[in-house]
FIKOLZA-1660 file (N, C-alpha, C; in steps of 0.1 Angstrom, whole numbers, plus 5000, padded with zeros to 4 digits):
% residues 45
   i   px   py   pz ch aa at
   1 5684 8654 8989  A  X  N
   1 5697 8649 8985  A  X CA
   1 5696 8643 8971  A  X  C
   2 5705 8646 8963  A  X  N
   2 5705 8640 8949  A  X CA
   2 5718 8634 8946  A  X  C
   3 5719 8628 8934  A  X  N
   3 5731 8622 8929  A  X CA
   3 5741 8635 8925  A  X  C
   4 5736 8646 8924  A  X  N
   4 5744 8659 8920  A  X CA
   4 5751 8665 8931  A  X  C
   5 5747 8661 8945  A  X  N
   5 5752 8667 8957  A  X CA
   5 5768 8665 8956  A  X  C
   6 5775 8676 8961  A  X  N
   6 5789 8674 8963  A  X CA
   6 5792 8670 8978  A  X  C
   7 5804 8667 8980  A  X  N
   7 5809 8664 8994  A  X CA
   7 5805 8676 9002  A  X  C
   8 5808 8689 8999  A  X  N
   8 5805 8701 9005  A  X CA
   8 5790 8702 9009  A  X  C
   9 5782 8698 8999  A  X  N
   9 5767 8698 9001  A  X CA
   9 5763 8689 9012  A  X  C
  10 5769 8677 9012  A  X  N
  10 5766 8667 9023  A  X CA
  10 5772 8672 9037  A  X  C
  11 5782 8679 9037  A  X  N
  11 5787 8684 9048  A  X CA
  11 5778 8695 9054  A  X  C
  12 5774 8704 9046  A  X  N
  12 5765 8715 9049  A  X CA
  12 5752 8709 9054  A  X  C
  13 5746 8700 9047  A  X  N
  13 5733 8694 9053  A  X CA
  13 5734 8687 9064  A  X  C
  14 5746 8680 9066  A  X  N
  14 5747 8673 9080  A  X CA
  14 5749 8683 9090  A  X  C
  15 5755 8694 9089  A  X  N
  15 5757 8704 9100  A  X CA
  15 5743 8710 9103  A  X  C
  16 5735 8713 9091  A  X  N
  16 5722 8719 9094  A  X CA
  16 5713 8709 9101  A  X  C
  17 5715 8696 9099  A  X  N
  17 5707 8686 9106  A  X CA
  17 5710 8685 9121  A  X  C
  18 5724 8686 9123  A  X  N
  18 5730 8685 9137  A  X CA
  18 5725 8698 9144  A  X  C
  19 5724 8709 9139  A  X  N
  19 5719 8721 9144  A  X CA
  19 5705 8720 9148  A  X  C
  20 5697 8715 9139  A  X  N
  20 5682 8713 9142  A  X CA
  20 5680 8703 9153  A  X  C
  21 5687 8692 9153  A  X  N
  21 5686 8681 9164  A  X CA
  21 5691 8688 9177  A  X  C
  22 5700 8695 9178  A  X  N
  22 5705 8701 9191  A  X CA
  22 5695 8712 9195  A  X  C
  23 5691 8720 9186  A  X  N
  23 5680 8729 9191  A  X CA
  23 5668 8723 9196  A  X  C
  24 5664 8712 9191  A  X  N
  24 5652 8704 9196  A  X CA
  24 5654 8699 9210  A  X  C
  25 5666 8694 9211  A  X  N
  25 5671 8688 9225  A  X CA
  25 5671 8699 9235  A  X  C
  26 5677 8711 9232  A  X  N
  26 5679 8721 9242  A  X CA
  26 5664 8727 9245  A  X  C
  27 5655 8728 9236  A  X  N
  27 5642 8731 9237  A  X CA
  27 5634 8722 9247  A  X  C
  28 5637 8709 9245  A  X  N
  28 5629 8700 9254  A  X CA
  28 5635 8702 9269  A  X  C
  29 5648 8704 9270  A  X  N
  29 5653 8706 9284  A  X CA
  29 5647 8719 9289  A  X  C
  30 5647 8730 9281  A  X  N
  30 5642 8742 9287  A  X CA
  30 5627 8741 9290  A  X  C
  31 5620 8734 9282  A  X  N
  31 5605 8732 9285  A  X CA
  31 5603 8727 9299  A  X  C
  32 5612 8719 9303  A  X  N
  32 5611 8713 9318  A  X CA
  32 5618 8723 9327  A  X  C
  33 5624 8733 9322  A  X  N
  33 5629 8743 9330  A  X CA
  33 5641 8738 9340  A  X  C
  34 5647 8728 9338  A  X  N
  34 5657 8723 9345  A  X CA
  34 5669 8718 9336  A  X  C
  35 5681 8723 9340  A  X  N
  35 5693 8720 9333  A  X CA
  35 5702 8714 9341  A  X  C
  36 5707 8701 9340  A  X  N
  36 5717 8694 9349  A  X CA
  36 5731 8696 9342  A  X  C
  37 5740 8699 9349  A  X  N
  37 5754 8699 9343  A  X CA
  37 5763 8694 9353  A  X  C
  38 5766 8682 9352  A  X  N
  38 5775 8674 9362  A  X CA
  38 5769 8676 9376  A  X  C
  39 5775 8682 9386  A  X  N
  39 5769 8682 9399  A  X CA
  39 5762 8696 9402  A  X  C
  40 5759 8703 9390  A  X  N
  40 5752 8716 9392  A  X CA
  40 5738 8714 9385  A  X  C
  41 5727 8720 9392  A  X  N
  41 5714 8720 9386  A  X CA
  41 5710 8734 9385  A  X  C
  42 5705 8739 9374  A  X  N
  42 5700 8752 9371  A  X CA
  42 5685 8751 9369  A  X  C
  43 5676 8758 9377  A  X  N
  43 5662 8757 9375  A  X CA
  43 5657 8772 9370  A  X  C
  44 5651 8772 9359  A  X  N
  44 5646 8784 9353  A  X CA
  44 5632 8788 9358  A  X  C
  45 5630 8799 9363  A  X  N
  45 5617 8803 9368  A  X CA
  45 5609 8809 9359  A  X  C
% end
């Protein structure tokens, strides 16, 4: 980020960061092969 970044640049960078963080979180859940959704549990074999 620089002082030359526009608002659109910051929005794009924020979305890219959110995507990366969400991907890491999903990966962590899948590494454990268990996904809990409310009262449902899915186990990946």
